[in-house]
C-alpha positions, -999 to 999 in steps of 0.1 A, spaced: -316 -414 81 -285 -403 99 -273 -367 94 -241 -365 75 -212 -351 96 -181 -336 81 -150 -348 98 -130 -318 85 -133 -287 105 -129 -252 90 -97 -236 102 -103 -203 119 -86 -175 101 -64 -154 123 -61 -118 113 -29 -99 119 -33 -66 138 -31 -36 115 3 -21 110 8 15 119 11 41 91 48 46 84 43 84 77 24 89 110 51 69 128 79 91 114 59 124 120 59 133 83 40 165 76 38 163 39 50 137 13 75 153 -11 75 144 -48 113 147 -49 118 118 -25 118 92 -54 132 64 -32 102 64 -9 78 69 -38 94 41 -57 86 16 -30 49 26 -32 47 17 -69 46 -18 -83 70 -31 -109 44 -24 -136 42 12 -125 9 11 -107 3 28 -74 -2 2 -46 -34 2 -26 -36 15 10 -38 -19 26 -7 -32 9 13 -1 18 -2 2 53 -7 39 48 -35 60 63 -61 76 39 -47 111 44 -12 101 34 -25 78 5 -40 109 -11 -8 129 -7 11 99 -20 -10 98 -51 -4 134 -59 33 131 -52 37 101 -75 19 118 -103 41 149 -100 72 128 -99 61 110 -130 54 143 -148 89 155 -140 105 122 -151 116 112 -116 95 80 -117 85 60 -148 49 58 -159 52 21 -168 75 -6 -156 101 -26 -176 
């Protein structure tokens, strides 16, 4: 019996290089809860906080981002849920 050969080859997946953290790049010391424009970009349309890989934010700033978003929600600067 002849071994079966697959004529289709698997395509090699090319990974993009990791993007630098935007807060590290801009030398941000601490994320402010009053900056609702920046915080609004880090939240989905449903009101969920986006994950680190999607935001391309380092772990240190993701933790600060989480606290800032929660404070902004409490003070009604950001909505808890989307539309």
